[in-house]
C-alpha positions in Angstrom: -18.7 41.8 2.6 -21.2 40.9 5.4 -22.2 43.2 8.1 -21.8 41.9 11.4 -23.5 44.9 12.8 -26.3 43.3 15.0 -29.4 46.2 15.6 -30.0 46.8 19.7 -32.7 43.8 21.3 -35.4 45.4 23.6 -36.7 42.8 26.3 -39.7 43.0 25.0 -38.5 41.7 21.8 -36.5 39.0 23.2 -39.4 37.4 24.9 -41.2 37.2 21.9 -38.9 35.5 20.2 -37.8 33.4 23.4 -40.9 32.5 23.4 -41.8 31.7 19.6 -38.7 29.6 19.7 -40.1 27.5 22.4 -43.8 27.1 20.5 -41.7 25.8 17.8 -39.6 23.8 18.8 -42.6 21.9 20.5 -44.9 21.9 17.4 -43.8 18.8 14.6 -41.5 20.2 11.8 -43.5 21.5 8.9 -41.3 20.9 5.7 -42.2 22.6 2.7 -41.0 19.5 0.4 -40.0 15.6 0.6 -37.7 13.4 -0.9 -39.6 10.8 -2.7 -39.4 8.1 0.0 -39.1 8.1 3.2 -37.3 5.3 5.2 -39.2 4.7 8.4 -37.8 3.6 11.7 -38.1 2.8 15.3 -35.9 3.2 18.5 -36.9 1.9 22.0 -34.9 3.7 24.7 -34.8 1.2 27.7 -32.9 -1.5 30.1 -31.2 -4.4 28.9 -27.9 -7.1 29.4 -24.7 -7.7 27.4 -22.0 -9.8 27.0 -19.5 -7.1 27.2 -16.7 -8.8 29.2 -15.8 -12.5 28.2 -16.8 -15.3 29.5 -16.4 -16.8 32.1 -17.9 -13.3 33.4 -21.6 -12.7 33.1 -23.8 -10.3 31.3 -24.2 -6.6 32.3 -26.8 -4.4 33.1 -26.6 -1.6 30.4 -29.0 1.0 28.6 -29.9 0.6 24.7 -31.8 0.7 21.9 -34.1 -2.0 21.1 -32.1 -4.1 23.7 -28.9 -4.2 21.7 -24.8 -2.7 21.8 -24.5 -0.9 20.4 -28.5 0.2 19.0 -29.6 -0.9 15.5 -27.5 0.3 12.5 -29.3 2.8 10.7 -28.4 2.7 7.2 -30.1 4.9 4.4 -29.0 6.5 0.9 -28.0 9.8 0.3 -30.6 12.1 -0.5 -33.4 10.0 1.1 -35.7 11.1 4.4 -35.7 9.5 7.1 -38.2 9.0 9.9 -37.3 7.8 13.5 -39.6 7.5 15.7 -38.0 7.0 19.4 -40.0 5.7 22.7 -38.5 6.3 26.3 -38.8 3.3 28.2 -36.3 4.7 30.3 -37.3 6.2 34.1 -35.6 9.6 33.2 -35.7 12.2 30.2 -34.1 11.5 27.4 -33.3 12.9 23.5 -31.8 11.8 20.3 -29.0 13.7 18.5 -27.9 12.7 15.2 -23.8 13.1 15.7 -22.4 15.0 12.5 -25.3 15.4 10.2 -26.7 18.3 9.2 -30.5 18.1 10.1 -33.1 21.0 11.1 -32.6 22.8 14.4 -35.5 21.2 16.0 -34.7 17.8 14.9 -30.9 18.2 16.7 -32.1 16.4 19.9 -30.9 19.0 22.5 -32.9 19.1 25.3 -34.6 22.7 26.6 -32.7 24.4 23.6 -34.5 22.6 20.5 -36.9 20.2 22.1 -38.4 19.4 24.9 -37.0 16.2 26.2 -38.7 12.9 25.6 -40.3 12.0 29.1 -40.6 8.4 30.4 -43.2 6.9 28.5 -43.9 9.2 25.7 -42.2 9.2 22.0 -40.8 11.6 19.5 -40.4 11.2 15.8 -37.6 13.3 14.4 -37.2 13.5 10.7 -35.3 15.1 8.5 -33.1 14.7 5.0 -29.9 13.0 4.4 -28.5 15.4 3.0 -24.6 14.4 2.8 -23.4 10.9 2.8 -20.9 9.7 5.6 -20.4 7.6 8.5 -22.4 9.3 11.6 -23.7 8.3 15.0 -26.8 8.4 17.1 -27.0 9.1 20.7 -28.5 10.7 23.8 -28.0 14.8 24.3 -29.5 14.4 27.8 -26.9 13.5 30.8 -25.3 12.2 27.6 -22.0 11.1 30.6 -24.3 8.2 32.0 -26.6 7.5 29.2 -23.8 7.6 26.5 -21.5 5.5 29.2 -24.4 3.0 29.9 -24.7 2.4 25.9 -27.5 4.1 24.4 -25.7 4.7 21.0 -25.7 3.3 17.7 -24.1 4.2 13.9 -25.9 5.7 11.5 -24.4 4.9 7.8 -25.4 7.2 4.7 -24.2 5.8 1.9 -23.1 7.4 -1.1 -24.8 7.5 -4.5 -21.2 6.2 -6.2 -19.5 4.8 -2.9 -16.0 3.1 -3.6 -15.2 -0.3 -4.4 -14.6 -2.8 -1.7 -15.1 -6.6 -1.3 -16.4 -5.7 2.2 -17.6 -3.0 4.5 -17.1 -3.0 8.1 -18.2 -0.4 11.1 -16.0 -1.0 14.6 -17.9 1.3 17.5 -15.4 1.3 19.9 -16.3 2.6 23.5 -15.1 1.9 26.8 -16.8 0.7 30.0 -15.8 0.6 34.0 -16.8 -2.5 35.5 -16.4 -4.0 39.0 -14.0 -7.9 38.9 -17.5 -9.1 38.3 -18.6 -7.1 35.1 -20.9 -4.9 37.2 -21.1 -1.2 35.8 -19.4 1.2 38.0 -22.5 3.7 39.3 -19.8 6.9 39.6 -21.1 8.6 36.6 -20.4 12.2 36.9 -17.9 11.8 39.4 -15.9 15.2 40.6 -12.7 13.4 39.7 -13.6 12.7 36.4 -15.2 15.6 36.0 -12.2 18.0 36.5 -9.8 15.5 35.4 -10.0 13.8 32.0 -13.4 12.4 31.7 -14.5 8.8 32.3 -12.0 6.5 30.6 -12.8 2.9 31.3 -10.8 -0.1 32.0 -12.9 -2.5 30.0 -12.5 -2.0 25.6 -14.9 -3.0 23.5 -16.0 -2.9 19.8 -19.6 -3.4 19.2 -20.6 -4.1 22.5 -18.2 -6.4 23.5 -14.1 -7.9 23.9 -13.5 -9.1 20.5 -11.0 -11.9 20.1 -10.5 -12.5 16.3 -11.9 -10.3 13.1 -11.8 -12.5 10.5 -10.3 -12.0 7.1 -9.1 -13.0 4.0 -5.2 -12.6 2.3 -6.1 -9.7 -0.6 -9.5 -8.6 0.6 -10.2 -5.2 0.5 -12.2 -3.7 3.3 -14.0 -0.5 4.3 -13.7 0.0 8.1 -15.7 2.6 9.3 -14.6 3.1 12.7 -16.4 5.2 15.7 -15.3 6.5 18.5 -18.7 6.4 21.3 -16.3 6.3 24.5 -16.7 9.2 27.0 -13.1 10.3 26.7 -11.1 8.1 25.2 -8.7 8.3 22.7 -7.7 6.0 20.4 -4.3 5.2 18.4 -4.5 1.9 16.2 -1.6 0.3 14.6 -2.6 -2.1 12.2 0.3 -3.8 12.0 2.3 -4.9 9.2 -1.2 -3.4 7.0 -0.8 0.3 5.9 -4.5 1.9 6.4 -5.9 4.5 4.0 -7.8 7.4 5.9 -10.6 8.3 3.3 -12.9 10.3 5.3 -12.7 11.6 8.7 -15.9 12.6 10.8 -18.2 11.9 7.7 -16.3 14.5 5.3 -14.3 13.0 2.2 -10.5 13.9 2.5 -7.7 13.1 -0.2 -6.7 9.6 0.4 -3.7 9.2 2.8 -1.9 7.3 5.1 -2.1 8.4 9.0 0.8 10.3 10.3 2.8 7.6 12.4 0.7 5.2 10.7 -1.8 5.3 13.5 -5.7 5.9 13.3 -6.4 8.3 15.6 -9.7 8.8 17.2 -10.8 11.2 19.7 -14.3 11.1 21.3 -17.0 11.3 18.8 -15.0 11.3 16.0 -15.1 8.9 13.0 -12.6 8.0 10.2 -13.5 5.9 6.8 -10.5 3.6 6.4 -9.4 1.6 3.4 -7.6 -1.9 4.5 -6.1 -4.3 2.2 -5.6 -7.5 4.0 -1.7 -8.1 2.7 -0.8 -10.9 5.1 -0.1 -14.4 4.6 -2.5 -17.3 4.4 -3.5 -18.7 8.0 -1.4 -15.9 9.8 -2.4 -13.5 12.8 -1.5 -9.7 13.0 -2.7 -7.5 16.2 -4.1 -4.5 16.1 -2.6 -2.3 19.1 -4.2 0.6 20.2 -0.9 3.2 21.0 -2.3 6.3 21.8 -1.5 6.1 25.7 2.0 5.9 26.6 3.3 2.5 28.4 -0.7 1.6 28.6 -0.5 0.0 25.1 -2.7 -2.9 24.2 -4.3 -5.2 22.5 -7.7 -4.4 20.8 -8.1 -7.3 18.2 -6.4 -9.9 16.2 -7.0 -9.8 12.2 -7.2 -14.1 11.8 -6.6 -15.0 8.3 -8.1 -17.5 6.8 -5.8 -20.6 4.9 -7.5 -19.6 1.5 -6.5 -16.5 -0.1 -9.2 -14.2 -2.0 -6.6 -12.7 -4.4 -2.8 -13.0 -3.9 -2.2 -9.4 -3.7 -4.8 -5.9 -3.3 -6.7 -5.0 -6.1 -5.7 -1.5 -8.1 -9.6 -0.1 -7.6 -9.6 3.6 -7.2 -10.2 4.8 -3.2 -11.4 8.5 -3.3 -14.7 9.5 -2.5 -17.2 11.7 -4.2 -17.3 15.5 -2.6 -19.4 16.4 -0.4 -22.9 18.3 -1.8 -21.8 21.3 0.8 -18.1 21.3 -1.1 -16.7 21.8 -4.7 -14.0 19.3 -4.1 -12.8 17.0 -1.1 -10.8 18.2 2.0 -7.2 18.5 1.6 -5.0 16.2 3.6 -4.3 16.9 7.1 -0.4 18.6 7.5 2.1 16.3 8.6 0.3 13.4 6.9 2.0 11.6 3.9 0.6 9.8 0.5 -0.2 6.2 0.6 2.6 4.3 -1.3 0.2 3.3 -4.1 -3.0 4.8 -5.4 -5.0 2.1 -5.0 
């Protein structure tokens, strides 16, 4: 049994310890071992423009990484070492947090706690091992309510050594925006009403930084859909119509494959879900993906538009269970209240 009693801490000992932590956070991380390969990337946080709202609206001024919305997808293999040099071209401080990843404390991107913020014009190098496979994302932890809300985020995918077999893998980064009638950003970040109520819920919803119309698919196709909710406060409840999504991971952790409760894939802010989606509708048809989380505020997110030429006539029977993470002896159990899919494949 662990002994949770903590010895008395004198003021001198506390100040000495705090000084050591502060000094350590300013020093580059000195790992004792390195992986054989280091995957190196560079991100530049700065101003940009993006076609968020559909035409005839023009571009919207945003903050972003490398001029793209969302930021570049960082994709590595489990066990590889990652090094990302982040250059700050904003007019204010920033950091990068690697959401969901197990990283050394000095690499966690929490300003004034694990690191000094990256000042305008400066660069900070984050370096860590990709211990776990899964769907993750990166974003600032400095004034996140505005910096993330203006577009500073991107996906980070750590591939399994033995991934599930699919025809195609797709990442959807979901977000929302509070825009004016001319598609300009509403400059009311951090207002008291939002902070005292349910956060900044936008009036425009996007997939990968744009209001989508259709997503092209083929009958018989199996897709691994990696979903990331980068919205500040919006909760999504996605209804895929006649399709039967199978959830295989939540927040980067494998789970027993299961159909979501009530058929809705629900994602709170910052959540992720890996979903197996078999395209079972007729060739040439369209099926709308509807967000049904908010009662009486349902809206069409995107249409799954089927090509006239099927890939195959029925869904494949390939296994869908992910291997367990390295920190667990088995996959997580299916959450209470969910049901098993009708078929194992």
